[in-house]
Z-matrix of the N, CA and C atoms (Angstrom, degrees):
N
C 1 1.446
C 2 1.532 1 109.14
N 3 1.330 2 116.18 1 139.31
C 4 1.467 3 121.64 2 -177.46
C 5 1.529 4 110.76 3 -77.40
N 6 1.326 5 115.24 4 148.07
C 7 1.454 6 121.14 5 175.02
C 8 1.516 7 109.31 6 -76.71
N 9 1.320 8 116.87 7 163.77
C 10 1.454 9 121.58 8 176.17
C 11 1.518 10 110.76 9 -79.71
N 12 1.311 11 115.72 10 169.09
C 13 1.455 12 121.79 11 179.03
C 14 1.515 13 108.84 12 -130.50
N 15 1.308 14 116.64 13 126.67
C 16 1.460 15 122.88 14 177.41
C 17 1.517 16 106.31 15 -127.47
N 18 1.325 17 117.05 16 90.88
C 19 1.463 18 121.93 17 -175.58
C 20 1.519 19 108.75 18 -137.86
N 21 1.326 20 114.67 19 133.47
C 22 1.460 21 121.85 20 179.27
C 23 1.520 22 107.55 21 -124.72
N 24 1.329 23 116.43 22 135.18
C 25 1.463 24 122.66 23 174.16
C 26 1.523 25 106.96 24 -130.23
N 27 1.326 26 116.72 25 124.01
C 28 1.461 27 121.60 26 -176.83
C 29 1.521 28 110.86 27 -133.64
N 30 1.327 29 115.71 28 145.24
C 31 1.457 30 122.46 29 166.53
C 32 1.519 31 105.44 30 -123.12
N 33 1.314 32 116.49 31 123.34
C 34 1.459 33 120.10 32 -178.30
C 35 1.515 34 111.10 33 -164.63
N 36 1.337 35 114.13 34 -172.93
C 37 1.470 36 121.76 35 -179.06
C 38 1.526 37 109.47 36 -114.44
N 39 1.333 38 115.63 37 140.06
C 40 1.459 39 120.53 38 178.61
C 41 1.522 40 109.94 39 -65.04
N 42 1.330 41 116.35 40 134.95
C 43 1.457 42 121.90 41 178.98
C 44 1.519 43 112.50 42 -89.21
N 45 1.314 44 116.62 43 -15.42
C 46 1.460 45 121.44 44 178.57
C 47 1.526 46 108.91 45 -157.65
N 48 1.326 47 116.37 46 162.93
C 49 1.464 48 119.97 47 175.03
C 50 1.527 49 108.63 48 -64.83
N 51 1.329 50 117.84 49 144.71
C 52 1.468 51 119.72 50 177.54
C 53 1.531 52 111.61 51 -60.40
N 54 1.327 53 115.14 52 139.23
C 55 1.463 54 121.97 53 178.57
C 56 1.532 55 107.71 54 -103.06
N 57 1.324 56 116.47 55 113.38
C 58 1.462 57 122.20 56 -176.17
C 59 1.523 58 110.29 57 -96.75
N 60 1.351 59 115.74 58 134.74
C 61 1.461 60 122.24 59 175.87
C 62 1.513 61 109.10 60 -140.68
N 63 1.322 62 115.90 61 167.90
C 64 1.453 63 121.48 62 173.69
C 65 1.516 64 108.68 63 -124.75
N 66 1.331 65 115.72 64 139.26
C 67 1.458 66 119.96 65 177.09
C 68 1.525 67 108.91 66 -76.64
N 69 1.325 68 116.45 67 172.09
C 70 1.468 69 121.09 68 178.90
C 71 1.528 70 111.13 69 -60.53
N 72 1.348 71 116.48 70 -29.38
C 73 1.470 72 120.00 71 179.73
C 74 1.524 73 112.68 72 -86.04
N 75 1.347 74 117.42 73 -0.18
C 76 1.461 75 120.68 74 176.21
C 77 1.514 76 115.32 75 95.46
N 78 1.334 77 117.63 76 3.12
C 79 1.467 78 119.98 77 177.99
C 80 1.523 79 110.21 78 -75.09
N 81 1.342 80 115.70 79 138.58
C 82 1.456 81 121.21 80 179.23
C 83 1.524 82 108.68 81 -87.69
N 84 1.340 83 116.04 82 134.72
C 85 1.462 84 121.72 83 176.43
C 86 1.524 85 108.46 84 -135.26
N 87 1.326 86 115.40 85 140.01
C 88 1.466 87 121.48 86 179.63
C 89 1.522 88 107.99 87 -125.80
N 90 1.338 89 116.11 88 138.89
C 91 1.463 90 122.40 89 175.93
C 92 1.519 91 109.44 90 -123.79
N 93 1.335 92 116.60 91 141.49
C 94 1.462 93 121.83 92 170.78
C 95 1.522 94 108.37 93 -160.03
N 96 1.316 95 116.28 94 169.25
C 97 1.456 96 121.14 95 177.43
C 98 1.525 97 108.62 96 -107.06
N 99 1.335 98 115.00 97 151.42
C 100 1.457 99 121.97 98 179.80
C 101 1.519 100 107.95 99 -129.90
N 102 1.329 101 116.29 100 131.74
C 103 1.465 102 122.12 101 178.30
C 104 1.520 103 109.57 102 -102.57
N 105 1.333 104 115.93 103 128.94
C 106 1.459 105 121.46 104 171.71
C 107 1.514 106 107.30 105 -117.07
N 108 1.322 107 116.62 106 139.72
C 109 1.466 108 121.17 107 -176.58
C 110 1.517 109 110.56 108 -125.84
N 111 1.319 110 115.41 109 148.35
C 112 1.455 111 121.39 110 173.84
C 113 1.522 112 108.78 111 -136.19
N 114 1.317 113 116.03 112 147.26
C 115 1.458 114 122.02 113 177.98
C 116 1.523 115 108.98 114 -105.51
N 117 1.332 116 115.65 115 144.05
C 118 1.463 117 120.74 116 178.06
C 119 1.525 118 108.66 117 -154.57
N 120 1.320 119 115.60 118 163.29
C 121 1.464 120 120.63 119 176.20
C 122 1.516 121 108.39 120 -101.02
N 123 1.341 122 115.85 121 131.77
C 124 1.459 123 120.19 122 178.09
C 125 1.526 124 109.51 123 -79.25
N 126 1.326 125 116.11 124 -177.88
C 127 1.464 126 120.83 125 -176.53
C 128 1.521 127 112.85 126 -62.57
N 129 1.331 128 117.80 127 -21.94
C 130 1.469 129 122.04 128 177.92
C 131 1.522 130 112.02 129 -87.32
N 132 1.317 131 117.81 130 -4.54
C 133 1.456 132 121.24 131 -178.82
C 134 1.519 133 113.84 132 88.73
N 135 1.334 134 117.64 133 5.47
C 136 1.470 135 121.26 134 178.79
C 137 1.522 136 110.20 135 -82.85
N 138 1.323 137 115.26 136 139.80
C 139 1.452 138 120.42 137 178.17
C 140 1.528 139 109.90 138 -74.19
N 141 1.325 140 116.49 139 126.61
C 142 1.460 141 123.14 140 -179.35
C 143 1.530 142 109.45 141 -121.63
N 144 1.318 143 115.76 142 156.46
C 145 1.456 144 121.12 143 175.32
C 146 1.526 145 108.67 144 -123.67
N 147 1.331 146 115.37 145 134.17
C 148 1.461 147 120.68 146 177.77
C 149 1.525 148 107.92 147 -120.19
N 150 1.322 149 116.29 148 129.83
C 151 1.464 150 121.92 149 -179.09
C 152 1.517 151 109.41 150 -113.85
N 153 1.327 152 115.72 151 132.28
C 154 1.463 153 122.61 152 174.39
C 155 1.520 154 107.76 153 -109.97
N 156 1.336 155 116.47 154 139.81
C 157 1.461 156 121.99 155 177.90
C 158 1.517 157 109.29 156 -108.06
N 159 1.327 158 116.06 157 134.17
C 160 1.464 159 122.64 158 -177.34
C 161 1.527 160 109.29 159 -122.90
N 162 1.340 161 115.84 160 137.46
C 163 1.468 162 121.43 161 174.76
C 164 1.525 163 107.28 162 -88.58
N 165 1.339 164 115.81 163 126.87
C 166 1.461 165 121.27 164 -176.95
C 167 1.527 166 109.01 165 -114.78
N 168 1.337 167 116.39 166 135.87
C 169 1.462 168 123.46 167 176.61
C 170 1.521 169 107.37 168 -124.70
N 171 1.330 170 116.45 169 131.14
C 172 1.462 171 121.73 170 -179.08
C 173 1.526 172 108.27 171 -129.68
N 174 1.337 173 116.93 172 137.72
C 175 1.459 174 122.53 173 -177.19
C 176 1.524 175 111.07 174 -118.58
N 177 1.330 176 116.18 175 158.30
C 178 1.458 177 123.57 176 168.75
C 179 1.519 178 114.94 177 69.85
N 180 1.320 179 115.15 178 -144.37
C 181 1.470 180 122.24 179 -176.82
C 182 1.527 181 111.29 180 -61.77
N 183 1.328 182 116.72 181 -38.36
C 184 1.465 183 120.15 182 178.56
C 185 1.529 184 110.68 183 -63.57
N 186 1.328 185 117.38 184 -32.84
C 187 1.469 186 121.28 185 176.13
C 188 1.524 187 110.51 186 -64.53
N 189 1.338 188 117.39 187 -41.05
C 190 1.465 189 121.05 188 176.21
C 191 1.524 190 110.94 189 -59.93
N 192 1.319 191 116.38 190 -44.82
C 193 1.468 192 121.45 191 -179.78
C 194 1.521 193 110.39 192 -63.10
N 195 1.330 194 116.77 193 -44.96
C 196 1.473 195 120.70 194 179.74
C 197 1.525 196 110.96 195 -61.46
N 198 1.328 197 117.12 196 -44.21
C 199 1.470 198 119.34 197 -178.47
C 200 1.518 199 111.42 198 -67.06
N 201 1.318 200 116.91 199 -29.16
C 202 1.461 201 120.78 200 -178.00
C 203 1.531 202 112.32 201 -81.10
N 204 1.325 203 118.48 202 -40.89
C 205 1.460 204 121.45 203 -170.04
C 206 1.523 205 116.05 204 -106.44
N 207 1.321 206 118.46 205 -21.85
C 208 1.466 207 119.58 206 -175.43
C 209 1.519 208 111.19 207 -92.51
N 210 1.320 209 115.18 208 143.07
C 211 1.462 210 123.05 209 176.96
C 212 1.524 211 108.56 210 -137.53
N 213 1.305 212 116.04 211 162.46
C 214 1.453 213 122.29 212 177.52
C 215 1.532 214 109.61 213 -53.29
N 216 1.341 215 115.44 214 133.40
C 217 1.454 216 121.26 215 178.70
C 218 1.510 217 114.57 216 93.25
N 219 1.326 218 118.48 217 -15.52
C 220 1.459 219 122.06 218 -177.74
C 221 1.519 220 110.19 219 -67.68
N 222 1.336 221 117.42 220 135.93
C 223 1.461 222 121.38 221 176.93
C 224 1.522 223 109.25 222 -87.18
N 225 1.336 224 115.98 223 133.25
C 226 1.461 225 121.45 224 -179.21
C 227 1.523 226 110.66 225 -139.72
N 228 1.308 227 114.22 226 156.91
C 229 1.463 228 122.95 227 169.02
C 230 1.520 229 105.80 228 -108.18
N 231 1.341 230 116.50 229 128.66
C 232 1.462 231 121.38 230 -179.58
C 233 1.519 232 110.50 231 -124.31
N 234 1.316 233 115.77 232 146.66
C 235 1.461 234 122.27 233 168.51
C 236 1.518 235 106.97 234 -125.31
N 237 1.327 236 114.92 235 145.92
C 238 1.450 237 118.88 236 178.38
C 239 1.512 238 111.11 237 -177.63
N 240 1.334 239 114.87 238 -155.06
C 241 1.465 240 120.99 239 -178.80
C 242 1.521 241 109.23 240 -137.90
N 243 1.321 242 116.26 241 153.29
C 244 1.462 243 121.47 242 176.21
C 245 1.518 244 109.93 243 -79.68
N 246 1.329 245 115.56 244 140.91
C 247 1.459 246 120.85 245 176.75
C 248 1.523 247 108.25 246 -144.19
N 249 1.316 248 116.51 247 131.80
C 250 1.463 249 121.58 248 177.72
C 251 1.516 250 108.72 249 -108.69
N 252 1.339 251 115.41 250 130.64
C 253 1.470 252 121.89 251 178.16
C 254 1.515 253 108.74 252 -116.21
N 255 1.323 254 115.26 253 157.38
C 256 1.466 255 119.68 254 174.63
C 257 1.531 256 109.03 255 -135.91
N 258 1.333 257 115.16 256 154.97
C 259 1.453 258 121.93 257 177.53
C 260 1.525 259 107.90 258 -155.56
N 261 1.312 260 115.58 259 162.74
C 262 1.467 261 121.05 260 177.34
C 263 1.520 262 108.63 261 -95.10
N 264 1.329 263 116.17 262 125.09
C 265 1.461 264 121.83 263 178.74
C 266 1.526 265 108.31 264 -67.26
N 267 1.342 266 116.64 265 125.04
C 268 1.463 267 120.84 266 -176.29
C 269 1.534 268 111.98 267 -69.68
N 270 1.329 269 118.16 268 -25.58
C 271 1.472 270 120.51 269 -178.96
C 272 1.521 271 112.36 270 -83.34
N 273 1.341 272 116.21 271 -47.07
C 274 1.469 273 119.20 272 -175.28
C 275 1.522 274 113.08 273 -99.32
N 276 1.333 275 116.85 274 -19.32
C 277 1.456 276 120.35 275 -179.29
C 278 1.523 277 113.18 276 81.45
N 279 1.338 278 117.88 277 -2.45
C 280 1.464 279 119.20 278 -179.47
C 281 1.524 280 111.18 279 -85.33
N 282 1.332 281 114.81 280 156.41
C 283 1.459 282 120.71 281 -179.30
C 284 1.530 283 109.09 282 -80.07
N 285 1.339 284 116.72 283 130.34
C 286 1.467 285 123.28 284 179.53
C 287 1.521 286 108.70 285 -113.09
N 288 1.341 287 115.97 286 151.38
C 289 1.456 288 122.48 287 179.93
C 290 1.524 289 109.79 288 -130.82
N 291 1.314 290 115.35 289 149.23
C 292 1.462 291 120.86 290 170.81
C 293 1.522 292 108.25 291 -144.58
N 294 1.319 293 115.25 292 145.46
C 295 1.458 294 121.24 293 175.97
C 296 1.519 295 107.54 294 -113.18
N 297 1.325 296 116.04 295 129.32
C 298 1.454 297 121.42 296 -177.05
C 299 1.520 298 109.19 297 -131.39
N 300 1.322 299 114.38 298 166.67
C 301 1.460 300 120.99 299 175.92
C 302 1.520 301 107.09 300 -106.63
N 303 1.328 302 116.13 301 119.65
C 304 1.453 303 121.64 302 176.41
C 305 1.529 304 105.97 303 -89.34
N 306 1.315 305 115.43 304 110.65
C 307 1.462 306 122.78 305 -172.34
C 308 1.521 307 111.44 306 -79.80
N 309 1.339 308 116.03 307 133.31
C 310 1.467 309 121.00 308 176.55
C 311 1.529 310 111.87 309 -115.52
N 312 1.327 311 117.94 310 -21.02
C 313 1.465 312 122.68 311 178.51
C 314 1.520 313 108.99 312 -141.82
N 315 1.332 314 115.72 313 145.59
C 316 1.458 315 120.81 314 179.89
C 317 1.514 316 109.02 315 -144.05
N 318 1.324 317 115.81 316 137.84
C 319 1.459 318 120.88 317 175.22
C 320 1.519 319 108.00 318 -132.74
N 321 1.328 320 116.45 319 124.24
C 322 1.455 321 120.95 320 177.19
C 323 1.524 322 108.39 321 -75.85
N 324 1.326 323 116.82 322 134.95
C 325 1.460 324 121.92 323 -178.43
C 326 1.520 325 110.50 324 -116.07
N 327 1.317 326 116.10 325 157.08
C 328 1.457 327 121.32 326 173.77
C 329 1.513 328 112.57 327 60.78
N 330 1.334 329 114.32 328 -163.67
C 331 1.461 330 119.66 329 -179.19
C 332 1.520 331 111.02 330 -95.78
N 333 1.316 332 117.42 331 -8.46
C 334 1.460 333 121.37 332 179.55
C 335 1.511 334 111.65 333 82.23
N 336 1.307 335 116.59 334 147.46
C 337 1.462 336 121.48 335 178.64
C 338 1.513 337 111.25 336 -83.43
N 339 1.330 338 115.94 337 -3.21
C 340 1.467 339 119.86 338 -177.76
C 341 1.516 340 111.90 339 -92.42
N 342 1.329 341 117.42 340 13.59
C 343 1.457 342 120.42 341 177.45
C 344 1.505 343 113.85 342 77.56
N 345 1.331 344 117.84 343 30.60
C 346 1.448 345 121.23 344 178.13
C 347 1.518 346 112.36 345 -69.27
N 348 1.325 347 117.09 346 -16.03
C 349 1.453 348 122.04 347 173.00
C 350 1.510 349 115.40 348 56.78
N 351 1.324 350 116.92 349 71.98
C 352 1.458 351 120.80 350 172.69
C 353 1.511 352 114.29 351 71.86
N 354 1.302 353 117.61 352 33.74
C 355 1.458 354 119.90 353 179.43
C 356 1.520 355 111.61 354 -64.89
N 357 1.329 356 116.63 355 -18.16
C 358 1.455 357 120.24 356 178.58
C 359 1.509 358 111.21 357 74.23
N 360 1.321 359 115.31 358 -158.58
C 361 1.450 360 120.46 359 -176.95
C 362 1.515 361 110.07 360 -102.69
N 363 1.321 362 116.22 361 134.41
C 364 1.449 363 123.11 362 174.79
C 365 1.514 364 107.02 363 -127.05
N 366 1.315 365 117.26 364 137.21
C 367 1.453 366 120.65 365 -177.54
C 368 1.525 367 109.62 366 -117.33
N 369 1.328 368 115.53 367 133.63
C 370 1.457 369 121.27 368 179.26
C 371 1.518 370 107.95 369 -137.37
N 372 1.315 371 116.58 370 145.33
C 373 1.453 372 119.57 371 178.77
C 374 1.505 373 111.73 372 -155.44
N 375 1.316 374 115.15 373 174.18
C 376 1.448 375 121.44 374 177.47
C 377 1.516 376 107.88 375 -115.09
N 378 1.333 377 116.04 376 142.69
C 379 1.456 378 122.77 377 173.36
C 380 1.521 379 112.37 378 57.78
N 381 1.317 380 117.79 379 30.06
C 382 1.455 381 119.98 380 176.88
C 383 1.519 382 107.86 381 -131.64
N 384 1.339 383 118.17 382 119.29
C 385 1.457 384 119.54 383 -177.94
C 386 1.523 385 111.22 384 -68.08
N 387 1.325 386 115.21 385 151.35
C 388 1.462 387 119.68 386 177.09
C 389 1.519 388 108.61 387 -68.21
N 390 1.322 389 116.10 388 142.87
C 391 1.447 390 121.28 389 -179.31
C 392 1.509 391 108.06 390 -128.45
N 393 1.309 392 116.22 391 121.93
C 394 1.457 393 121.69 392 175.25
C 395 1.513 394 108.13 393 -109.03
N 396 1.317 395 116.46 394 127.03
C 397 1.449 396 121.60 395 -179.70
C 398 1.525 397 108.77 396 -65.38
N 399 1.335 398 117.36 397 129.58
C 400 1.460 399 118.66 398 -179.28
C 401 1.521 400 110.32 399 -64.77
N 402 1.321 401 115.44 400 143.63
C 403 1.458 402 121.00 401 178.92
C 404 1.517 403 108.99 402 -85.71
N 405 1.308 404 115.53 403 140.75
C 406 1.450 405 121.23 404 178.36
C 407 1.519 406 109.04 405 -77.60
N 408 1.307 407 117.53 406 131.10
C 409 1.453 408 121.54 407 -177.01
C 410 1.528 409 111.63 408 -71.87
N 411 1.318 410 117.82 409 -39.34
C 412 1.451 411 120.99 410 -174.37
C 413 1.518 412 109.37 411 -135.90
N 414 1.308 413 117.58 412 129.65
C 415 1.457 414 122.24 413 178.23
C 416 1.527 415 109.27 414 -85.94
N 417 1.338 416 118.50 415 138.74
C 418 1.463 417 119.99 416 178.84
C 419 1.525 418 110.46 417 -66.63
N 420 1.327 419 116.09 418 146.45
C 421 1.458 420 121.30 419 -177.50
C 422 1.509 421 112.35 420 -83.14
N 423 1.323 422 118.63 421 -18.04
C 424 1.455 423 121.75 422 -179.11
C 425 1.522 424 112.09 423 95.22
N 426 1.333 425 119.46 424 -11.99
C 427 1.455 426 122.95 425 178.31
C 428 1.521 427 107.56 426 -97.71
N 429 1.329 428 116.80 427 104.17
C 430 1.453 429 120.93 428 -175.69
C 431 1.525 430 112.32 429 -106.78
N 432 1.316 431 117.74 430 10.17
C 433 1.465 432 119.81 431 179.19
C 434 1.525 433 109.28 432 -77.18
N 435 1.355 434 117.03 433 143.30
C 436 1.471 435 118.75 434 -178.05
C 437 1.524 436 111.15 435 -68.22
N 438 1.312 437 116.98 436 141.84
C 439 1.451 438 123.99 437 177.62
C 440 1.530 439 108.11 438 -84.92
N 441 1.328 440 117.85 439 149.48
C 442 1.463 441 119.35 440 -179.25
C 443 1.528 442 113.01 441 -56.42
N 444 1.328 443 117.62 442 -33.66
C 445 1.462 444 119.55 443 -179.13
C 446 1.518 445 112.17 444 -73.91
N 447 1.345 446 116.63 445 -20.31
C 448 1.467 447 119.98 446 -177.27
C 449 1.514 448 111.95 447 -79.13
N 450 1.299 449 118.08 448 -34.18
C 451 1.456 450 120.85 449 -176.91
C 452 1.517 451 109.89 450 69.56
N 453 1.320 452 118.13 451 -138.13
C 454 1.464 453 122.64 452 -178.96
C 455 1.517 454 109.83 453 -73.27
N 456 1.315 455 116.22 454 156.23
C 457 1.460 456 121.73 455 178.93
C 458 1.518 457 108.58 456 -70.32
N 459 1.309 458 116.23 457 127.09
C 460 1.457 459 120.99 458 -177.82
C 461 1.526 460 109.89 459 -101.17
N 462 1.303 461 114.97 460 165.42
C 463 1.462 462 122.30 461 178.16
C 464 1.536 463 108.51 462 -68.30
N 465 1.346 464 119.47 463 134.48
C 466 1.467 465 120.19 464 179.85
C 467 1.528 466 111.28 465 -66.39
N 468 1.310 467 115.07 466 150.85
C 469 1.451 468 120.59 467 176.29
C 470 1.529 469 108.92 468 -65.02
N 471 1.311 470 116.57 469 151.85
C 472 1.453 471 121.45 470 -179.04
C 473 1.531 472 111.69 471 -60.12
N 474 1.350 473 117.65 472 -34.78
C 475 1.468 474 121.76 473 179.74
C 476 1.517 475 112.62 474 -72.06
N 477 1.323 476 118.66 475 -16.92
C 478 1.465 477 121.75 476 -178.71
C 479 1.513 478 113.34 477 -87.71
N 480 1.338 479 118.06 478 -7.46
C 481 1.456 480 120.86 479 -179.29
C 482 1.520 481 110.18 480 -70.53
N 483 1.352 482 118.42 481 138.66
C 484 1.463 483 121.03 482 -176.06
C 485 1.523 484 114.56 483 -76.46
N 486 1.322 485 119.36 484 -0.72
C 487 1.466 486 120.66 485 -178.79
C 488 1.490 487 111.45 486 -133.73
C-alpha cells in the first residue's frame, strides 16, 4: 500500500515581516503570512483576481534566514507540508483550529518589493544537502562524422561512461 503525500508548493508575496521567536528549549521559530493570487474571468467575462492567504511557520536555521532576509512584499517560493493545530480559547473555552504550512525549503524570487535591487534568487532549505552541478570537462565540437584514422566506431572505455 502506498504512503500518503503531504506537500505544499507556493509562490507568493509576504503579507507581513517575519515574526521571530524562541521556544523555551531555545528553538527558533518564525511566522508570517503569504498571499497567492490567481486571475480568472467571471461569468460576465470580466477579469477577476482572487487572493488566498496562507499562514507559514518556519523552524531552525531556515527560520533565522527568513527573519534576516525576508520583508513584507518579498516574493518567495516555498515548499512544506500542511499541519492543523488545535487549542482551547482561554476566553470562550471553545476549541479553535488553524491550518498552517510548515516550511522546509524557501527560495527568494525577483528583486523584492523592499528595494533589494536585483538580489536575484537565493535558495535555502532544511535537511537537504547542497548540490552543485558537475562541470563538463570538454564541450563537443559538433562534428560527429568518423575520421579516417578512427575506422569503425568502437566501444567507449569504461572510464569515459558518464555514470
